[in-house]
C-alpha positions as CSV (number, residue, x, y, z in Angstrom):
1,M,98.4,122.8,97.8
2,I,98.3,119.6,95.5
3,Q,100.4,118.9,93.0
4,T,99.1,116.8,90.3
5,I,101.3,115.0,87.3
6,P,99.6,114.2,84.1
7,L,101.9,110.8,83.4
8,G,100.2,110.9,79.8
9,R,102.7,113.9,79.7
10,A,105.3,113.0,81.9
11,L,105.1,110.6,79.0
12,Q,105.2,112.6,76.1
13,E,108.3,114.8,77.3
14,T,110.5,112.0,78.7
15,V,110.3,108.8,75.8
16,A,109.7,109.9,72.1
17,T,106.7,107.9,71.8
18,P,103.9,108.3,70.2
19,Y,101.7,106.1,72.2
20,R,100.0,106.4,75.8
21,D,101.6,102.8,76.8
22,L,103.6,102.9,79.9
23,V,105.5,99.6,79.4
24,T,108.9,98.4,79.6
25,R,111.3,99.1,82.8
26,P,113.6,102.0,81.3
27,T,110.3,103.4,80.1
28,G,109.4,103.3,84.1
29,V,112.9,104.5,85.1
30,A,112.4,107.7,82.4
31,V,109.1,108.3,84.0
32,R,109.8,108.1,87.3
33,G,113.0,110.4,87.0
34,Y,110.1,113.0,85.5
35,I,107.9,112.4,88.8
36,Q,111.2,112.9,91.1
37,R,112.5,116.1,89.5
38,A,108.7,117.1,90.0
39,I,108.4,116.7,93.6
40,A,111.6,117.7,94.4
41,G,110.8,121.0,92.6
42,S,107.0,121.7,94.4
43,S,106.0,123.0,98.1
44,A,103.1,120.8,97.7
45,P,103.0,117.3,100.4
46,T,100.8,115.6,98.0
47,T,101.5,114.9,94.6
48,M,98.3,113.0,92.8
49,L,99.9,110.9,90.0
50,D,96.8,110.7,87.2
51,F,96.7,108.0,85.1
52,T,93.5,109.5,83.1
53,E,95.6,110.1,80.0
54,V,97.5,105.8,80.4
55,G,96.6,104.0,78.1
56,L,98.2,100.5,79.1
57,L,100.3,99.6,82.3
58,D,102.6,96.8,82.4
59,F,104.1,95.6,85.9
60,S,107.2,96.7,85.0
61,C,106.2,100.5,84.7
62,A,104.2,99.7,87.4
63,D,107.6,98.8,90.1
64,E,109.4,101.5,88.9
65,I,106.6,104.9,89.1
66,V,104.7,103.4,91.9
67,A,106.6,100.9,93.7
68,K,109.7,102.4,93.2
69,L,108.8,105.8,93.8
70,L,107.4,105.2,97.3
71,L,110.2,103.0,98.1
72,D,112.6,106.1,97.0
73,T,109.9,108.6,99.1
74,D,112.3,109.7,102.3
75,P,110.4,108.7,105.4
76,G,111.7,111.7,106.9
77,T,109.7,114.2,104.7
78,D,106.2,115.0,105.0
79,R,105.2,114.3,101.5
80,Y,102.6,111.8,100.1
81,V,102.2,110.1,96.8
82,M,98.2,109.3,95.5
83,L,96.8,108.2,92.4
84,L,94.3,109.4,90.1
85,G,92.1,108.2,86.8
86,T,93.1,104.9,87.1
87,R,91.2,102.0,85.4
88,E,90.6,98.6,86.7
89,D,93.8,97.1,84.6
90,H,95.7,100.0,86.2
91,T,95.2,99.3,89.7
92,E,95.6,95.5,89.0
93,A,98.9,96.1,88.0
94,I,99.9,98.2,90.5
95,D,98.0,96.4,93.5
96,H,100.3,93.6,92.0
97,V,103.5,95.2,92.3
98,L,103.0,97.2,96.1
99,N,101.8,94.1,97.3
100,H,105.1,92.3,96.5
101,H,106.8,95.1,98.3
102,A,104.5,95.2,100.7
103,L,103.8,99.0,100.3
104,A,100.1,100.7,99.8
105,I,98.9,103.4,98.3
106,A,95.5,105.1,98.0
107,V,93.8,106.0,94.7
108,V,91.0,109.0,94.4
109,T,88.0,107.6,92.5
110,D,85.6,109.7,93.8
111,P,85.6,113.0,95.4
112,D,83.1,112.5,97.9
113,E,84.5,109.2,99.0
114,P,87.5,107.9,101.0
115,P,90.1,106.8,98.6
116,Q,90.8,103.1,97.6
117,L,93.8,101.3,99.0
118,L,95.7,99.2,97.1
119,G,98.8,96.8,98.0
120,R,99.2,95.3,101.4
121,V,96.4,96.6,103.7
122,T,94.1,94.5,106.0
123,P,90.6,95.2,106.2
124,E,91.3,96.7,109.5
125,L,92.9,99.3,108.0
126,V,91.2,99.7,105.6
127,R,88.2,100.7,107.9
128,V,90.6,102.8,109.8
129,F,91.5,104.7,107.1
130,H,87.8,105.2,106.1
131,C,87.1,106.1,109.5
132,V,89.4,108.9,109.3
133,F,88.6,110.4,106.1
134,R,85.0,110.3,106.7
135,V,85.1,111.9,110.4
136,G,88.4,114.1,110.2
137,P,91.6,114.1,112.1
138,G,91.8,112.3,115.3
139,D,93.9,110.6,118.3
140,A,93.7,106.7,118.8
141,G,91.3,107.7,121.1
142,S,88.6,109.3,119.1
143,I,89.1,106.5,116.2
144,A,88.8,104.1,119.2
145,E,85.9,105.4,120.4
146,T,83.9,105.9,117.2
147,L,84.8,102.1,115.7
148,G,84.0,100.8,119.3
149,W,87.9,99.4,119.2
150,T,90.7,99.2,122.0
151,L,92.6,101.7,122.3
152,E,95.7,100.1,121.6
153,R,94.0,98.2,118.2
154,A,93.1,101.9,116.9
155,A,96.7,102.9,117.8
156,D,98.4,100.6,116.2
157,A,96.0,100.7,112.8
158,L,96.9,104.3,112.7
159,L,100.2,103.8,113.1
160,T,100.7,101.5,110.4
161,L,98.5,103.5,107.9
162,S,101.1,106.9,108.9
163,L,104.0,104.7,108.2
164,L,102.8,103.4,104.8
165,R,102.0,106.8,104.4
166,L,98.5,106.5,103.8
167,L,97.4,109.5,106.8
168,R,99.8,112.3,107.9
169,A,100.8,112.4,111.7
170,E,101.5,115.3,113.5
171,A,101.3,115.7,117.4
172,G,99.3,112.2,117.9
173,T,96.6,113.6,115.9
174,F,96.1,111.3,112.7
175,H,94.6,113.4,109.2
176,P,93.8,112.5,105.7
177,L,95.7,113.3,103.2
178,P,94.7,116.4,100.6
179,R,92.7,115.6,98.0
């Protein structure tokens, strides 16, 4: 099950503004609070933040809404956040703040393709992430075999992706996030 939060609506419900722009840190704090309440009130493990109706996104709002939301997520929970409907200017701001905080997030750009990764990820992590999305759940051995890697190399990458909350780990098997 997936919960989708349209950020344009979140903005309208939290800040009295006729604009569709996510600008200023106080706006970002208010919208993040809205998102956190929606996540807390849902049983869905994955939340999609939908940027489709958003105009401008400045660095302070990207930091408050995306980076701090990820930083505030309890690592002991099975809660995941992905992005949807981002434009190039949105992804530039988000990527910048995620790199600053050593975080990463998945962005759904095409339902038939693996999500794009933003933030602090290496090409090796991207390769493993895409492998899991293409072939489905697997353990370190199956991913290593698929990629022609050593078991240790695959295990390290899978563990890193799960710690970044880009894959779901369950009993030694790594699963793509539902989208």
